[in-house]
C-alpha positions as CSV (number, residue, x, y, z in Angstrom):
1,M,120.0,150.4,102.2
2,P,120.3,150.9,99.1
3,E,117.4,149.4,96.8
4,I,116.9,148.0,93.4
5,R,113.1,148.4,92.1
6,K,111.6,147.4,88.7
7,D,109.2,149.4,86.6
8,P,106.3,147.2,86.4
9,V,105.8,148.1,82.8
10,T,109.2,148.1,81.4
11,D,111.2,145.7,83.7
12,R,113.6,148.9,83.7
13,W,115.9,148.5,86.8
14,V,116.6,151.7,89.0
15,I,119.0,152.0,92.0
16,I,117.4,153.7,94.6
17,S,120.5,154.7,96.3
18,T,119.5,156.0,99.7
19,E,123.6,156.2,100.8
20,R,123.6,158.8,98.4
21,A,120.0,161.0,99.6
22,K,120.0,164.6,98.9
23,R,117.9,167.1,100.0
24,P,116.3,169.1,97.9
25,S,118.0,172.3,98.5
26,E,121.1,169.9,97.6
27,L,119.8,169.3,94.5
28,K,118.8,173.1,93.4
29,M,121.5,174.2,90.4
30,A,122.9,177.2,89.8
31,Q,120.6,179.7,88.0
32,E,121.3,180.2,84.4
33,E,121.5,184.0,82.9
34,K,118.8,184.9,81.2
35,R,119.5,187.0,77.9
36,G,116.2,188.8,78.0
37,G,113.7,189.3,75.1
38,P,112.6,190.5,72.6
39,C,113.6,187.4,70.6
40,V,112.0,185.5,67.6
41,F,109.4,183.8,69.7
42,C,108.2,187.1,71.0
43,E,105.0,189.3,69.9
44,G,105.8,191.2,67.0
45,Q,108.2,189.1,65.9
46,E,106.4,186.7,64.2
47,S,107.8,187.8,60.4
48,K,111.1,185.6,61.9
49,T,109.6,182.3,62.0
50,P,107.7,180.3,59.5
51,P,103.9,181.0,58.8
52,E,101.9,180.0,61.7
53,V,99.5,177.1,61.5
54,L,98.0,177.8,64.8
55,A,97.1,180.7,67.1
56,Y,94.6,181.2,70.1
57,G,94.2,185.4,70.2
58,D,92.0,188.2,68.8
59,P,90.0,186.6,66.4
60,S,90.0,190.1,64.3
61,R,93.7,190.0,63.6
62,E,95.5,188.6,60.6
63,R,98.0,185.6,60.6
64,D,101.6,186.2,61.6
65,T,100.6,189.6,63.5
66,P,100.5,190.4,66.9
67,G,97.4,189.9,69.2
68,W,97.9,186.1,70.0
69,R,98.2,184.0,73.0
70,V,99.6,180.8,71.8
71,R,101.0,180.3,68.1
72,A,102.6,177.5,66.4
73,F,104.3,177.1,63.6
74,P,107.2,175.0,61.7
75,N,110.2,174.3,62.9
76,K,112.6,176.5,61.2
77,F,115.4,174.2,61.4
78,P,113.4,171.2,61.6
79,A,114.8,167.4,62.6
80,L,112.1,166.1,60.2
81,M,110.6,167.7,56.5
82,P,107.3,166.9,55.3
83,K,108.3,167.2,51.6
84,T,110.3,164.0,51.5
85,E,110.1,161.0,49.8
86,R,109.7,158.0,52.9
87,G,111.9,155.3,50.7
88,M,114.0,152.8,53.0
89,V,117.5,151.7,51.5
90,G,119.7,149.5,52.2
91,E,123.7,149.0,51.9
92,G,124.7,145.6,53.1
93,I,124.1,145.6,57.5
94,Y,123.2,149.3,57.3
95,T,119.7,150.6,56.8
96,A,118.3,154.0,55.6
97,M,115.3,155.9,55.2
98,A,114.4,159.5,54.4
99,G,113.9,162.1,57.1
100,K,110.2,162.4,56.4
101,G,107.7,163.6,59.1
102,A,106.9,167.0,60.6
103,H,108.5,169.5,63.2
104,E,106.6,172.2,64.8
105,V,106.8,174.8,67.8
106,V,104.1,175.9,69.8
107,V,105.0,179.0,71.8
108,E,103.2,179.0,75.3
109,T,103.0,182.5,75.9
110,P,103.8,185.9,74.0
111,E,105.8,187.0,77.3
112,H,109.2,186.2,77.0
113,D,109.8,186.1,80.9
114,K,107.0,183.8,81.5
115,S,107.6,180.1,81.9
116,L,104.9,177.8,81.8
117,E,104.7,177.2,85.7
118,D,104.0,181.1,85.7
119,L,100.8,180.6,83.7
120,E,97.4,180.8,85.5
121,P,95.3,177.3,84.3
122,G,93.0,179.3,81.7
123,E,96.7,179.8,79.9
124,V,97.8,176.2,80.3
125,L,94.5,175.5,79.1
126,E,94.9,177.1,76.1
127,V,98.4,175.3,75.9
128,L,97.0,171.8,76.0
129,K,94.3,172.3,73.5
130,A,96.8,173.3,71.0
131,W,98.5,170.4,71.9
132,R,95.7,168.3,71.2
133,E,94.5,170.3,67.6
134,R,98.5,170.0,66.1
135,Y,98.3,166.3,67.3
136,L,95.0,165.4,65.7
137,D,96.1,167.2,62.4
138,L,99.3,165.5,62.4
139,S,97.9,162.0,63.2
140,K,96.1,162.5,60.3
141,D,99.2,162.0,57.5
142,P,99.5,158.3,57.2
143,D,103.2,158.3,56.5
144,H,103.1,159.7,60.4
145,R,103.6,156.8,62.9
146,Y,104.0,158.5,66.1
147,V,103.4,162.3,67.1
148,L,105.9,163.1,70.0
149,I,104.9,166.2,72.0
150,F,108.0,167.8,74.6
151,K,109.1,170.4,75.9
152,N,112.6,170.8,76.8
153,S,113.2,174.1,80.0
154,G,116.4,175.6,80.4
155,A,119.7,174.9,78.9
156,P,120.7,171.8,80.5
157,A,117.5,169.9,79.2
158,G,118.3,171.0,75.7
159,A,116.1,174.3,75.2
160,S,118.2,176.5,72.7
161,L,116.2,179.5,73.3
162,E,114.7,180.7,77.0
163,H,111.3,182.1,75.6
164,S,109.0,179.2,77.0
165,H,107.9,177.2,74.0
166,C,107.4,172.9,73.5
167,Q,108.1,171.0,70.2
168,I,105.9,168.4,68.0
169,I,107.8,166.0,66.1
170,A,105.9,163.6,63.9
171,T,108.0,160.7,62.9
172,P,108.0,157.5,60.4
173,L,109.0,155.4,63.5
174,V,107.2,154.4,66.5
175,P,109.6,155.3,69.1
176,V,111.8,152.3,71.0
177,R,111.1,154.1,74.5
178,I,106.9,153.7,73.2
179,R,107.4,150.0,72.0
180,Q,108.9,148.8,74.9
181,E,105.8,150.4,76.7
182,I,103.0,149.0,74.6
183,E,104.8,146.1,74.7
184,G,105.0,145.8,78.5
185,A,101.6,146.9,79.1
186,S,100.5,144.1,76.4
187,E,102.4,141.8,78.4
188,H,100.6,142.6,82.1
189,F,97.4,143.1,80.3
190,A,97.5,138.9,78.9
191,R,98.9,137.8,82.1
192,H,96.4,140.0,84.6
193,G,93.4,140.8,82.7
194,R,94.2,144.9,83.8
195,C,96.0,147.8,82.7
196,A,99.0,147.9,84.3
197,Y,98.7,152.2,84.6
198,C,95.7,151.8,85.9
199,E,96.4,149.5,88.5
200,M,99.7,151.7,89.4
201,L,97.4,154.5,89.9
202,E,94.9,152.5,92.3
203,K,98.3,151.9,94.2
204,E,99.2,155.1,94.8
205,A,95.9,156.3,95.4
206,R,95.6,153.4,98.3
207,E,98.8,154.3,100.0
208,G,99.2,157.8,99.2
209,V,103.4,157.7,100.0
210,R,104.5,158.9,96.1
211,Q,100.9,160.9,96.0
212,V,101.7,164.6,94.8
213,A,98.6,165.6,93.4
214,E,95.1,164.2,92.9
215,S,92.2,166.0,90.7
216,E,88.8,165.0,89.2
217,H,90.4,163.0,86.0
218,F,94.2,162.9,87.0
219,Y,96.4,161.6,89.5
220,A,100.2,163.1,89.8
221,F,102.7,161.0,91.5
222,S,106.3,159.9,91.6
223,P,107.0,156.7,90.1
224,Y,108.1,153.7,92.1
225,A,111.0,153.2,90.3
226,S,111.9,157.0,89.4
227,C,114.9,157.2,87.0
228,F,115.3,160.9,88.2
229,P,115.0,162.8,91.3
230,F,111.5,164.3,91.5
231,E,110.7,162.4,88.2
232,T,106.9,163.1,88.7
233,W,103.9,161.6,86.1
234,V,100.6,163.1,85.3
235,V,97.9,160.3,84.6
236,P,94.4,160.4,83.2
237,K,91.8,158.4,85.5
238,K,90.2,157.0,82.8
239,H,91.7,154.6,81.1
240,S,92.8,155.6,77.6
241,P,95.3,155.1,75.1
242,D,95.4,158.1,73.0
243,F,95.8,161.6,73.9
244,G,93.7,163.0,71.2
245,S,90.7,161.4,72.8
246,V,91.0,163.5,75.9
247,T,88.2,166.0,76.2
248,D,87.7,169.5,76.8
249,D,86.6,169.1,80.6
250,E,89.8,166.6,81.1
251,L,91.9,169.7,79.8
252,R,90.7,172.2,82.2
253,D,91.2,169.4,85.1
254,M,95.0,168.9,83.5
255,S,95.8,172.3,83.2
256,R,94.9,172.8,87.0
257,I,96.8,170.1,88.3
258,L,99.9,170.4,86.0
259,V,99.8,174.1,87.2
260,K,100.1,172.6,90.7
261,T,103.0,170.3,90.1
262,L,105.1,172.5,87.9
263,G,104.7,175.2,90.6
264,A,105.9,173.2,93.6
265,L,108.7,171.7,91.4
266,A,109.6,175.4,90.7
267,E,109.4,176.5,94.3
268,I,111.3,173.3,95.5
269,L,113.9,173.2,93.4
270,D,114.4,176.6,92.6
271,R,113.5,176.7,89.1
272,P,115.2,173.6,87.8
273,P,115.6,172.8,84.3
274,Y,113.3,170.0,83.0
275,N,111.9,168.2,80.7
276,L,108.0,167.1,80.0
277,V,107.4,164.4,77.5
278,L,103.9,163.2,76.9
279,H,103.6,159.1,76.5
280,T,100.8,158.5,74.0
281,A,100.0,155.7,71.3
282,P,101.0,155.5,67.9
283,C,98.9,156.6,64.9
284,N,98.1,154.8,61.9
285,E,98.9,151.6,63.8
286,E,96.4,148.9,65.2
287,E,95.1,150.0,68.5
288,C,96.9,149.1,71.6
289,P,94.0,148.9,74.3
290,P,96.4,148.2,77.2
291,Y,98.1,151.1,76.9
292,H,97.4,153.8,79.0
293,W,98.5,157.8,78.0
294,H,100.4,160.1,80.6
295,L,102.8,163.1,80.8
296,E,106.3,162.7,82.4
297,I,108.1,165.6,83.9
298,V,111.9,164.9,84.7
299,P,113.8,167.3,86.2
300,R,117.5,167.6,85.6
301,L,119.2,168.0,88.8
302,T,121.6,165.0,88.0
303,K,123.9,163.6,85.2
304,I,123.9,160.5,83.4
305,G,127.2,158.8,84.1
306,G,129.5,155.7,83.2
307,F,127.5,153.3,84.8
308,E,124.1,154.4,83.3
309,W,125.9,154.3,79.8
310,G,127.2,151.1,80.2
311,T,124.2,149.2,82.4
312,G,121.3,150.8,81.1
313,Y,120.5,151.5,84.8
314,Y,120.3,154.3,86.8
315,I,120.8,155.6,90.0
316,N,118.4,157.8,91.7
317,P,120.0,159.3,94.6
318,T,116.3,160.6,95.9
319,P,113.5,158.2,96.9
320,P,110.5,158.8,95.2
321,E,108.5,158.7,98.5
322,S,110.7,162.0,99.7
323,A,110.4,164.1,96.8
324,A,106.6,162.8,96.5
325,S,106.2,164.4,100.6
326,A,108.1,167.5,99.8
327,L,106.1,168.1,97.1
328,R,102.7,167.5,98.7
329,E,103.5,169.7,101.4
330,E,104.4,172.3,98.7
331,I,101.3,172.3,97.1
332,G,99.3,171.9,100.4
333,K,100.8,175.6,101.3
334,G,98.7,177.5,98.2
335,N,96.2,177.3,96.1
336,R,97.3,177.5,92.8
337,G,95.6,175.4,89.9
338,N,92.1,176.3,91.7
339,R,92.0,179.8,89.9
340,P,89.3,180.1,87.3
341,E,89.9,180.2,83.6
342,R,90.8,183.7,82.8
343,R,90.7,183.7,78.8
344,A,88.4,182.3,76.6
345,I,89.7,180.3,73.6
346,E,89.4,181.6,70.1
347,P,90.8,179.9,67.6
348,I,92.6,181.5,64.5
349,H,93.3,179.0,61.5
């Protein structure tokens, strides 16, 4: 029988449609035809991007030259721009404000044909350290209210270039989705005196039916009210509202569980397009202790239709318990994520 489940933080309802249940093989999408490199993100093409703001690699290299392993620079076609007045204007019922902010690209590897799920834990660690460094730097601007880190992998997920990369956008507003999560977490804390996300972690760890992977500092699971098939969250065990406070040891541990999770999704679903989004507290606002930062991974296996647009509810044809079971089984076959970091971190500024 279908079941309607409620997200414990946002109160969003999701239909888990067991009557439409599909096996992983039935969810696989046709593979995109790869154009291949080189492209503007490849090593040796540095002159075709804006000047870098971060690079990890050979410390002897000059800025904007080959020899990097991870590289970040402003987006050539930004959604928001830093050198803009922030003023707000009103015209009757309508309100607008200048598009002030920042938009950057983090290229995760110089190799065109590698994806994030193909990298070793040590290589992913460098990507995560780049996230933290750029997050902290962009958070210093008093006009920035939120710093969003996200990855679109594959054209159906919104990627316009196939070379593996993620994006960082600093906005003058806090996203509605984050406001909803903060409000829900705050209400839960006021009623129960506990963090809703910490309670979720305890329940998932105790029951195990939606567990995907566990490490020293993180827990990966398929959320109870998953909106999409094989939606997976990676959540720190230590309560913390702000991603910027994450330690080197925690990032190292996070790189391992992320490699395991992305690798299992790639194997089971034949490298699906996906979105990966970091949810964290706003910057330059009052602290919000009840909130809990986390990472959400959403394979793009289904399409949003009229029902979703008309109701705001989602129909998920794959119960999270089934998805988690398949991912656990796949992770249990190998030891990806347990390999030592092969690269030392050498930042270049």
